[in-house]
DOTOR-684757 format. One record per residue (C-alpha): x negated, y negated, z negated; residue in one letter. Coordinates in Angstrom, 3 decimals, m for minus. Example, Ala and Ser with C-alpha at 12.3 -4.5 7.8 and 13.67 -1.06 7.14 Angstrom:
2
<atom px="m12.300" py="4.500" pz="m7.800" kenu="A"/>
<atom px="m13.670" py="1.060" pz="m7.140" kenu="S"/>
END
This chain:
339
<atom px="m51.011" py="35.224" pz="m73.710" kenu="M"/>
<atom px="m51.327" py="36.258" pz="m77.336" kenu="S"/>
<atom px="m53.575" py="33.518" pz="m78.747" kenu="A"/>
<atom px="m53.155" py="29.926" pz="m77.699" kenu="K"/>
<atom px="m55.583" py="28.800" pz="m75.045" kenu="R"/>
<atom px="m57.758" py="25.738" pz="m75.327" kenu="I"/>
<atom px="m59.620" py="24.223" pz="m72.379" kenu="M"/>
<atom px="m62.145" py="21.427" pz="m72.103" kenu="S"/>
<atom px="m65.184" py="20.520" pz="m70.034" kenu="G"/>
<atom px="m68.104" py="18.186" pz="m69.433" kenu="M"/>
<atom px="m69.674" py="16.790" pz="m66.291" kenu="R"/>
<atom px="m73.290" py="17.863" pz="m65.658" kenu="P"/>
<atom px="m74.949" py="14.462" pz="m65.511" kenu="T"/>
<atom px="m77.967" py="15.170" pz="m67.721" kenu="G"/>
<atom px="m78.919" py="16.249" pz="m71.212" kenu="R"/>
<atom px="m76.296" py="15.599" pz="m73.872" kenu="L"/>
<atom px="m76.699" py="13.108" pz="m76.697" kenu="H"/>
<atom px="m75.568" py="12.779" pz="m80.289" kenu="L"/>
<atom px="m72.314" py="11.165" pz="m79.217" kenu="G"/>
<atom px="m71.389" py="14.289" pz="m77.253" kenu="H"/>
<atom px="m72.182" py="16.443" pz="m80.272" kenu="Y"/>
<atom px="m70.158" py="14.522" pz="m82.857" kenu="F"/>
<atom px="m67.461" py="13.458" pz="m80.416" kenu="G"/>
<atom px="m66.742" py="16.832" pz="m78.823" kenu="A"/>
<atom px="m69.073" py="19.776" pz="m79.370" kenu="L"/>
<atom px="m68.692" py="19.978" pz="m83.127" kenu="R"/>
<atom px="m64.931" py="20.180" pz="m82.628" kenu="N"/>
<atom px="m65.277" py="22.862" pz="m79.946" kenu="W"/>
<atom px="m67.347" py="24.945" pz="m82.343" kenu="I"/>
<atom px="m64.573" py="24.645" pz="m84.919" kenu="H"/>
<atom px="m61.804" py="25.513" pz="m82.444" kenu="F"/>
<atom px="m63.520" py="28.419" pz="m80.667" kenu="Q"/>
<atom px="m62.762" py="30.841" pz="m83.482" kenu="S"/>
<atom px="m59.105" py="29.758" pz="m83.678" kenu="Q"/>
<atom px="m58.117" py="29.787" pz="m79.998" kenu="Y"/>
<atom px="m58.905" py="31.584" pz="m76.760" kenu="E"/>
<atom px="m61.383" py="28.980" pz="m75.577" kenu="S"/>
<atom px="m62.501" py="28.041" pz="m72.059" kenu="F"/>
<atom px="m65.326" py="25.519" pz="m71.759" kenu="F"/>
<atom px="m66.225" py="24.375" pz="m68.268" kenu="S"/>
<atom px="m69.272" py="22.663" pz="m66.807" kenu="I"/>
<atom px="m67.296" py="20.646" pz="m64.272" kenu="V"/>
<atom px="m69.777" py="20.162" pz="m61.437" kenu="D"/>
<atom px="m67.157" py="19.207" pz="m58.819" kenu="W"/>
<atom px="m66.183" py="16.299" pz="m61.042" kenu="H"/>
<atom px="m69.813" py="15.181" pz="m61.065" kenu="A"/>
<atom px="m69.677" py="14.859" pz="m57.276" kenu="L"/>
<atom px="m66.905" py="12.259" pz="m57.467" kenu="T"/>
<atom px="m69.478" py="9.622" pz="m58.422" kenu="T"/>
<atom px="m72.782" py="11.448" pz="m57.828" kenu="K"/>
<atom px="m72.217" py="12.519" pz="m54.221" kenu="F"/>
<atom px="m75.409" py="10.733" pz="m53.158" kenu="Q"/>
<atom px="m77.532" py="12.630" pz="m55.684" kenu="N"/>
<atom px="m76.175" py="16.149" pz="m55.436" kenu="T"/>
<atom px="m79.583" py="17.741" pz="m55.991" kenu="R"/>
<atom px="m79.433" py="16.575" pz="m59.597" kenu="E"/>
<atom px="m76.256" py="18.524" pz="m60.349" kenu="V"/>
<atom px="m77.681" py="22.055" pz="m60.369" kenu="Q"/>
<atom px="m80.523" py="21.459" pz="m62.867" kenu="P"/>
<atom px="m78.120" py="19.492" pz="m65.056" kenu="H"/>
<atom px="m75.790" py="22.513" pz="m65.217" kenu="I"/>
<atom px="m78.500" py="24.458" pz="m67.018" kenu="W"/>
<atom px="m79.336" py="21.535" pz="m69.304" kenu="E"/>
<atom px="m75.717" py="21.409" pz="m70.460" kenu="I"/>
<atom px="m75.592" py="25.184" pz="m70.906" kenu="A"/>
<atom px="m78.686" py="24.987" pz="m73.111" kenu="L"/>
<atom px="m77.199" py="22.148" pz="m75.158" kenu="D"/>
<atom px="m73.904" py="23.989" pz="m75.654" kenu="W"/>
<atom px="m75.528" py="27.237" pz="m76.683" kenu="L"/>
<atom px="m78.070" py="25.688" pz="m79.019" kenu="C"/>
<atom px="m75.499" py="23.733" pz="m81.050" kenu="V"/>
<atom px="m73.293" py="26.766" pz="m81.614" kenu="G"/>
<atom px="m70.923" py="27.397" pz="m78.719" kenu="I"/>
<atom px="m70.688" py="31.180" pz="m78.959" kenu="D"/>
<atom px="m70.471" py="32.994" pz="m75.624" kenu="A"/>
<atom px="m69.196" py="36.093" pz="m77.459" kenu="D"/>
<atom px="m66.155" py="34.114" pz="m78.588" kenu="V"/>
<atom px="m65.655" py="31.367" pz="m75.995" kenu="A"/>
<atom px="m65.852" py="31.536" pz="m72.198" kenu="T"/>
<atom px="m68.547" py="29.257" pz="m70.773" kenu="I"/>
<atom px="m68.299" py="28.854" pz="m67.006" kenu="Y"/>
<atom px="m69.159" py="26.583" pz="m64.106" kenu="V"/>
<atom px="m66.203" py="24.970" pz="m62.348" kenu="Q"/>
<atom px="m67.456" py="25.637" pz="m58.793" kenu="S"/>
<atom px="m67.904" py="29.339" pz="m59.594" kenu="A"/>
<atom px="m64.108" py="29.553" pz="m59.847" kenu="V"/>
<atom px="m62.821" py="28.579" pz="m56.358" kenu="P"/>
<atom px="m59.243" py="29.276" pz="m57.442" kenu="E"/>
<atom px="m59.375" py="25.927" pz="m59.261" kenu="I"/>
<atom px="m59.920" py="24.204" pz="m55.901" kenu="A"/>
<atom px="m57.014" py="26.020" pz="m54.276" kenu="E"/>
<atom px="m54.700" py="25.169" pz="m57.147" kenu="L"/>
<atom px="m55.871" py="21.578" pz="m56.840" kenu="H"/>
<atom px="m54.829" py="21.643" pz="m53.181" kenu="L"/>
<atom px="m51.431" py="23.142" pz="m53.919" kenu="L"/>
<atom px="m50.698" py="20.731" pz="m56.769" kenu="L"/>
<atom px="m51.757" py="17.765" pz="m54.641" kenu="S"/>
<atom px="m48.994" py="18.553" pz="m52.139" kenu="M"/>
<atom px="m46.268" py="17.419" pz="m54.531" kenu="F"/>
<atom px="m48.122" py="14.956" pz="m56.794" kenu="T"/>
<atom px="m46.938" py="11.399" pz="m56.055" kenu="P"/>
<atom px="m49.635" py="8.998" pz="m54.921" kenu="H"/>
<atom px="m48.623" py="6.329" pz="m57.430" kenu="N"/>
<atom px="m49.101" py="8.808" pz="m60.279" kenu="W"/>
<atom px="m52.731" py="9.147" pz="m59.283" kenu="V"/>
<atom px="m53.326" py="5.402" pz="m58.941" kenu="E"/>
<atom px="m52.121" py="4.592" pz="m62.445" kenu="R"/>
<atom px="m53.900" py="7.467" pz="m64.215" kenu="E"/>
<atom px="m56.270" py="6.091" pz="m66.906" kenu="P"/>
<atom px="m59.092" py="8.558" pz="m66.191" kenu="T"/>
<atom px="m59.292" py="7.444" pz="m62.565" kenu="L"/>
<atom px="m59.324" py="3.801" pz="m63.619" kenu="K"/>
<atom px="m62.199" py="4.551" pz="m65.996" kenu="D"/>
<atom px="m64.125" py="6.293" pz="m63.214" kenu="M"/>
<atom px="m63.648" py="3.375" pz="m60.839" kenu="V"/>
<atom px="m64.992" py="1.001" pz="m63.508" kenu="K"/>
<atom px="m68.230" py="2.972" pz="m63.453" kenu="M"/>
<atom px="m68.813" py="1.929" pz="m59.842" kenu="L"/>
<atom px="m70.478" py="m1.247" pz="m58.620" kenu="D"/>
<atom px="m68.767" py="m4.496" pz="m59.476" kenu="Q"/>
<atom px="m69.209" py="m5.652" pz="m55.868" kenu="D"/>
<atom px="m65.783" py="m5.137" pz="m54.296" kenu="E"/>
<atom px="m67.004" py="m3.973" pz="m50.878" kenu="S"/>
<atom px="m69.466" py="m1.511" pz="m52.386" kenu="A"/>
<atom px="m66.815" py="m0.204" pz="m54.767" kenu="A"/>
<atom px="m64.400" py="0.401" pz="m51.897" kenu="K"/>
<atom px="m66.984" py="2.590" pz="m50.162" kenu="E"/>
<atom px="m67.591" py="4.565" pz="m53.340" kenu="K"/>
<atom px="m63.915" py="5.163" pz="m54.132" kenu="V"/>
<atom px="m63.789" py="8.338" pz="m52.084" kenu="T"/>
<atom px="m60.933" py="10.699" pz="m51.299" kenu="Y"/>
<atom px="m62.499" py="13.064" pz="m53.836" kenu="G"/>
<atom px="m62.491" py="10.420" pz="m56.553" kenu="L"/>
<atom px="m58.842" py="9.606" pz="m55.877" kenu="L"/>
<atom px="m58.079" py="13.304" pz="m56.364" kenu="G"/>
<atom px="m59.941" py="13.392" pz="m59.688" kenu="Y"/>
<atom px="m56.766" py="13.372" pz="m61.833" kenu="P"/>
<atom px="m55.222" py="16.271" pz="m59.888" kenu="V"/>
<atom px="m58.460" py="18.238" pz="m60.137" kenu="L"/>
<atom px="m58.554" py="17.545" pz="m63.865" kenu="M"/>
<atom px="m54.999" py="18.851" pz="m64.170" kenu="A"/>
<atom px="m55.992" py="21.923" pz="m62.146" kenu="S"/>
<atom px="m58.876" py="22.605" pz="m64.536" kenu="D"/>
<atom px="m56.391" py="22.853" pz="m67.389" kenu="I"/>
<atom px="m53.489" py="24.514" pz="m65.586" kenu="L"/>
<atom px="m55.627" py="27.174" pz="m63.897" kenu="T"/>
<atom px="m56.130" py="28.620" pz="m67.364" kenu="F"/>
<atom px="m52.644" py="27.647" pz="m68.484" kenu="R"/>
<atom px="m54.301" py="25.715" pz="m71.249" kenu="G"/>
<atom px="m51.871" py="24.860" pz="m74.009" kenu="E"/>
<atom px="m54.200" py="22.654" pz="m76.025" kenu="L"/>
<atom px="m56.988" py="20.267" pz="m75.068" kenu="V"/>
<atom px="m59.297" py="18.879" pz="m77.776" kenu="P"/>
<atom px="m59.406" py="15.081" pz="m77.460" kenu="V"/>
<atom px="m59.700" py="12.023" pz="m79.615" kenu="G"/>
<atom px="m56.549" py="10.017" pz="m80.274" kenu="K"/>
<atom px="m57.686" py="7.373" pz="m77.776" kenu="D"/>
<atom px="m57.671" py="9.930" pz="m74.948" kenu="Q"/>
<atom px="m54.128" py="11.201" pz="m75.352" kenu="E"/>
<atom px="m52.905" py="9.312" pz="m72.272" kenu="S"/>
<atom px="m55.368" py="11.249" pz="m70.111" kenu="H"/>
<atom px="m53.400" py="14.421" pz="m70.782" kenu="L"/>
<atom px="m50.056" py="12.907" pz="m69.844" kenu="E"/>
<atom px="m50.888" py="13.306" pz="m66.159" kenu="F"/>
<atom px="m51.483" py="17.047" pz="m66.514" kenu="A"/>
<atom px="m48.246" py="17.377" pz="m68.467" kenu="R"/>
<atom px="m46.358" py="15.503" pz="m65.722" kenu="D"/>
<atom px="m47.799" py="17.781" pz="m63.029" kenu="V"/>
<atom px="m46.950" py="20.934" pz="m65.006" kenu="A"/>
<atom px="m43.416" py="19.669" pz="m65.615" kenu="R"/>
<atom px="m42.940" py="18.742" pz="m61.932" kenu="R"/>
<atom px="m44.079" py="22.199" pz="m60.792" kenu="F"/>
<atom px="m41.768" py="23.952" pz="m63.227" kenu="N"/>
<atom px="m38.814" py="21.752" pz="m62.209" kenu="N"/>
<atom px="m39.407" py="22.122" pz="m58.476" kenu="F"/>
<atom px="m39.515" py="25.900" pz="m58.607" kenu="Y"/>
<atom px="m37.104" py="26.404" pz="m61.498" kenu="N"/>
<atom px="m39.607" py="28.294" pz="m63.634" kenu="V"/>
<atom px="m41.219" py="27.937" pz="m67.025" kenu="D"/>
<atom px="m44.664" py="28.958" pz="m65.875" kenu="Y"/>
<atom px="m47.119" py="26.200" pz="m66.732" kenu="F"/>
<atom px="m47.236" py="25.129" pz="m70.376" kenu="P"/>
<atom px="m47.372" py="21.377" pz="m70.825" kenu="E"/>
<atom px="m50.858" py="20.924" pz="m72.312" kenu="P"/>
<atom px="m50.881" py="19.090" pz="m75.596" kenu="K"/>
<atom px="m53.750" py="17.338" pz="m77.347" kenu="P"/>
<atom px="m55.504" py="19.021" pz="m80.224" kenu="E"/>
<atom px="m56.586" py="15.855" pz="m81.956" kenu="F"/>
<atom px="m60.134" py="15.693" pz="m83.176" kenu="T"/>
<atom px="m61.977" py="13.402" pz="m85.528" kenu="T"/>
<atom px="m64.240" py="11.552" pz="m83.141" kenu="T"/>
<atom px="m66.574" py="9.066" pz="m84.836" kenu="P"/>
<atom px="m67.702" py="6.234" pz="m82.594" kenu="L"/>
<atom px="m71.449" py="6.675" pz="m82.396" kenu="L"/>
<atom px="m73.318" py="3.532" pz="m81.438" kenu="K"/>
<atom px="m76.458" py="3.634" pz="m79.342" kenu="G"/>
<atom px="m79.715" py="2.099" pz="m80.502" kenu="I"/>
<atom px="m78.667" py="m1.272" pz="m79.027" kenu="D"/>
<atom px="m75.331" py="m1.416" pz="m80.859" kenu="G"/>
<atom px="m73.189" py="m0.522" pz="m77.833" kenu="Q"/>
<atom px="m71.317" py="2.755" pz="m77.551" kenu="K"/>
<atom px="m73.889" py="5.509" pz="m77.065" kenu="M"/>
<atom px="m74.131" py="6.531" pz="m73.418" kenu="G"/>
<atom px="m76.661" py="7.900" pz="m70.945" kenu="K"/>
<atom px="m75.941" py="5.128" pz="m68.470" kenu="S"/>
<atom px="m76.897" py="2.502" pz="m71.087" kenu="F"/>
<atom px="m80.230" py="4.206" pz="m71.819" kenu="N"/>
<atom px="m79.465" py="3.753" pz="m75.517" kenu="N"/>
<atom px="m78.906" py="7.354" pz="m76.552" kenu="D"/>
<atom px="m80.651" py="9.958" pz="m78.682" kenu="I"/>
<atom px="m80.602" py="13.343" pz="m76.987" kenu="K"/>
<atom px="m79.812" py="16.581" pz="m78.761" kenu="I"/>
<atom px="m82.993" py="17.923" pz="m77.143" kenu="A"/>
<atom px="m85.262" py="15.003" pz="m78.107" kenu="D"/>
<atom px="m88.451" py="15.775" pz="m80.017" kenu="T"/>
<atom px="m89.022" py="14.526" pz="m83.551" kenu="D"/>
<atom px="m91.353" py="11.841" pz="m82.203" kenu="D"/>
<atom px="m88.856" py="10.761" pz="m79.528" kenu="D"/>
<atom px="m86.169" py="10.436" pz="m82.173" kenu="T"/>
<atom px="m88.363" py="8.396" pz="m84.504" kenu="I"/>
<atom px="m89.381" py="6.057" pz="m81.670" kenu="A"/>
<atom px="m85.754" py="5.489" pz="m80.644" kenu="K"/>
<atom px="m84.456" py="5.001" pz="m84.183" kenu="V"/>
<atom px="m87.149" py="2.385" pz="m84.805" kenu="K"/>
<atom px="m85.581" py="0.324" pz="m81.979" kenu="K"/>
<atom px="m82.119" py="0.322" pz="m83.563" kenu="M"/>
<atom px="m80.420" py="m3.022" pz="m84.124" kenu="I"/>
<atom px="m80.102" py="m3.647" pz="m87.853" kenu="T"/>
<atom px="m78.960" py="m6.672" pz="m89.876" kenu="D"/>
<atom px="m79.618" py="m9.662" pz="m87.610" kenu="R"/>
<atom px="m79.455" py="m12.067" pz="m90.591" kenu="T"/>
<atom px="m82.351" py="m10.385" pz="m92.373" kenu="R"/>
<atom px="m85.487" py="m12.188" pz="m91.242" kenu="I"/>
<atom px="m88.164" py="m11.064" pz="m93.679" kenu="A"/>
<atom px="m88.672" py="m7.738" pz="m95.449" kenu="K"/>
<atom px="m88.307" py="m9.536" pz="m98.776" kenu="S"/>
<atom px="m84.849" py="m10.831" pz="m97.817" kenu="D"/>
<atom px="m81.918" py="m8.837" pz="m99.254" kenu="P"/>
<atom px="m80.190" py="m6.772" pz="m96.599" kenu="G"/>
<atom px="m76.477" py="m6.498" pz="m95.893" kenu="H"/>
<atom px="m75.303" py="m2.982" pz="m95.101" kenu="T"/>
<atom px="m71.986" py="m4.346" pz="m93.822" kenu="D"/>
<atom px="m73.926" py="m6.296" pz="m91.174" kenu="L"/>
<atom px="m76.297" py="m3.463" pz="m90.277" kenu="C"/>
<atom px="m75.143" py="m2.584" pz="m86.754" kenu="E"/>
<atom px="m76.546" py="0.898" pz="m86.147" kenu="V"/>
<atom px="m78.601" py="2.525" pz="m88.939" kenu="P"/>
<atom px="m76.033" py="2.100" pz="m91.725" kenu="W"/>
<atom px="m73.149" py="3.707" pz="m89.768" kenu="P"/>
<atom px="m75.578" py="6.482" pz="m88.818" kenu="M"/>
<atom px="m76.511" py="7.006" pz="m92.451" kenu="Y"/>
<atom px="m72.845" py="7.597" pz="m93.246" kenu="Q"/>
<atom px="m72.880" py="10.506" pz="m90.797" kenu="I"/>
<atom px="m76.242" py="12.037" pz="m91.700" kenu="F"/>
<atom px="m76.754" py="11.255" pz="m95.398" kenu="A"/>
<atom px="m74.522" py="14.104" pz="m96.572" kenu="G"/>
<atom px="m75.174" py="13.531" pz="m100.273" kenu="D"/>
<atom px="m73.169" py="10.499" pz="m101.538" kenu="P"/>
<atom px="m75.956" py="9.705" pz="m104.007" kenu="S"/>
<atom px="m78.417" py="9.343" pz="m101.123" kenu="L"/>
<atom px="m76.050" py="6.965" pz="m99.357" kenu="L"/>
<atom px="m75.684" py="4.920" pz="m102.541" kenu="A"/>
<atom px="m79.457" py="4.845" pz="m102.975" kenu="S"/>
<atom px="m80.021" py="3.575" pz="m99.438" kenu="V"/>
<atom px="m77.390" py="0.865" pz="m99.940" kenu="K"/>
<atom px="m78.957" py="m0.273" pz="m103.210" kenu="T"/>
<atom px="m82.501" py="m0.285" pz="m101.806" kenu="D"/>
<atom px="m81.429" py="m2.242" pz="m98.729" kenu="C"/>
<atom px="m79.384" py="m4.876" pz="m100.538" kenu="E"/>
<atom px="m82.052" py="m5.399" pz="m103.226" kenu="S"/>
<atom px="m84.848" py="m5.632" pz="m100.622" kenu="A"/>
<atom px="m86.578" py="m2.630" pz="m102.221" kenu="A"/>
<atom px="m86.994" py="m1.198" pz="m98.715" kenu="I"/>
<atom px="m87.484" py="m2.895" pz="m95.374" kenu="G"/>
<atom px="m85.560" py="m2.122" pz="m92.186" kenu="C"/>
<atom px="m88.482" py="m0.275" pz="m90.557" kenu="V"/>
<atom px="m88.974" py="2.094" pz="m93.502" kenu="D"/>
<atom px="m85.195" py="2.546" pz="m93.754" kenu="C"/>
<atom px="m85.002" py="3.536" pz="m90.080" kenu="K"/>
<atom px="m87.914" py="5.980" pz="m90.421" kenu="V"/>
<atom px="m86.038" py="7.614" pz="m93.291" kenu="K"/>
<atom px="m82.906" py="7.846" pz="m91.117" kenu="L"/>
<atom px="m84.920" py="9.402" pz="m88.276" kenu="A"/>
<atom px="m86.067" py="12.066" pz="m90.717" kenu="G"/>
<atom px="m82.459" py="12.916" pz="m91.589" kenu="L"/>
<atom px="m81.524" py="13.161" pz="m87.911" kenu="I"/>
<atom px="m84.511" py="15.377" pz="m87.170" kenu="N"/>
<atom px="m83.743" py="17.629" pz="m90.141" kenu="D"/>
<atom px="m80.144" py="18.015" pz="m88.959" kenu="Y"/>
<atom px="m81.002" py="18.935" pz="m85.385" kenu="F"/>
<atom px="m84.260" py="20.820" pz="m85.949" kenu="R"/>
<atom px="m82.677" py="24.323" pz="m86.002" kenu="P"/>
<atom px="m80.677" py="23.524" pz="m82.851" kenu="M"/>
<atom px="m83.723" py="22.152" pz="m81.080" kenu="R"/>
<atom px="m85.728" py="25.242" pz="m81.980" kenu="E"/>
<atom px="m82.959" py="27.470" pz="m80.644" kenu="K"/>
<atom px="m82.850" py="25.386" pz="m77.473" kenu="R"/>
<atom px="m86.581" py="25.864" pz="m76.916" kenu="R"/>
<atom px="m86.163" py="29.621" pz="m77.333" kenu="E"/>
<atom px="m83.277" py="29.684" pz="m74.840" kenu="L"/>
<atom px="m85.153" py="27.495" pz="m72.365" kenu="A"/>
<atom px="m88.011" py="30.002" pz="m72.466" kenu="A"/>
<atom px="m85.576" py="32.728" pz="m71.377" kenu="N"/>
<atom px="m83.650" py="31.239" pz="m68.429" kenu="P"/>
<atom px="m82.563" py="34.680" pz="m67.267" kenu="G"/>
<atom px="m80.605" py="35.157" pz="m70.482" kenu="K"/>
<atom px="m78.884" py="31.791" pz="m70.105" kenu="V"/>
<atom px="m77.980" py="32.559" pz="m66.482" kenu="R"/>
<atom px="m76.597" py="35.932" pz="m67.564" kenu="E"/>
<atom px="m74.380" py="34.249" pz="m70.189" kenu="I"/>
<atom px="m73.014" py="31.737" pz="m67.680" kenu="V"/>
<atom px="m72.470" py="34.319" pz="m64.923" kenu="E"/>
<atom px="m70.581" py="36.563" pz="m67.327" kenu="E"/>
<atom px="m68.443" py="33.588" pz="m68.287" kenu="G"/>
<atom px="m67.844" py="32.837" pz="m64.611" kenu="N"/>
<atom px="m66.497" py="36.361" pz="m64.110" kenu="L"/>
<atom px="m64.195" py="36.116" pz="m67.126" kenu="K"/>
<atom px="m62.905" py="32.730" pz="m66.024" kenu="A"/>
<atom px="m62.332" py="33.862" pz="m62.465" kenu="R"/>
<atom px="m60.337" py="36.898" pz="m63.570" kenu="K"/>
<atom px="m57.888" py="34.604" pz="m65.388" kenu="V"/>
<atom px="m57.853" py="32.108" pz="m62.507" kenu="A"/>
<atom px="m57.074" py="34.783" pz="m59.911" kenu="R"/>
<atom px="m53.999" py="35.850" pz="m61.849" kenu="Q"/>
<atom px="m52.792" py="32.267" pz="m62.177" kenu="T"/>
<atom px="m53.190" py="31.622" pz="m58.466" kenu="L"/>
<atom px="m51.468" py="34.890" pz="m57.591" kenu="K"/>
<atom px="m48.519" py="33.859" pz="m59.770" kenu="D"/>
<atom px="m48.403" py="30.352" pz="m58.298" kenu="V"/>
<atom px="m48.398" py="31.640" pz="m54.728" kenu="R"/>
<atom px="m45.518" py="33.963" pz="m55.515" kenu="E"/>
<atom px="m43.560" py="31.205" pz="m57.253" kenu="I"/>
<atom px="m44.095" py="28.871" pz="m54.293" kenu="M"/>
<atom px="m43.216" py="31.559" pz="m51.747" kenu="G"/>
<atom px="m46.724" py="31.605" pz="m50.275" kenu="M"/>
<atom px="m48.407" py="34.720" pz="m48.931" kenu="V"/>
<atom px="m50.702" py="36.463" pz="m51.411" kenu="N"/>
<atom px="m53.517" py="37.500" pz="m49.112" kenu="W"/>
<atom px="m55.561" py="40.459" pz="m50.303" kenu="A"/>
END
């Protein structure tokens, strides 16, 4: 490999929101010109918790592809592919699972996070913790190691998630006395915590998110519901930006011009503007920022054949790399390389 490889992915569970954009996609766009980049729509991972609603997965694949392409993931530079279109990932997952200790899997933070997403009722949770979910960490490692990914873009808080993949790579290399799999390292990203309209972390499951694909009107309606300064009762009361739960932190992301940010702060704290008008102004900034992306998304959505062509070409590129990795792994392990 000449250039370093970077690998990351997202589960197809619906349209992406602003948290996905600022937390991951903007970093991917930055990295794609620096590294040989592989970005995967990890549909098998979606089945670990969505196995009862599998019919939703396929349409969500195309929603994610549209979101990625419209914000600036460049298929001429990066490889966009669907996980299940590369069956070599599944075979590597099987091979790696043969020597991955069970207790490694149980203590892996990603698995613990996935289990927390299930019902709080203990009996129901036990039924939903499937064999596939238990294998989630090994499959995640396979996603990275199939492409011999050297770097994975993550926030600082997610570094422990990569330790499992490093342990698996190291164990393989030690068992077979090779230096084949690189130990994937984090490429740290600046990941601002984006709050949803209710003040919690933005997330689809909380129904508190603003979608990349939302219309101007949808955005305005959602922003108007944002939690502001709970101590400000009347419009004539001075506001407190340090107590404003959602709009003020959002302004710091979207204002751009420091003078605009200063003006909003002054107007709020002098009661020159009320919370409703302030939120409408914020909605305008958000809409201005995403308007070109939303227009591009509409154009892409009107040409689904083009989007499918981009993804299928990415699938072929990804599978070519994956085939070579699996061929090498079989040889290292002394397995038969069937034609």
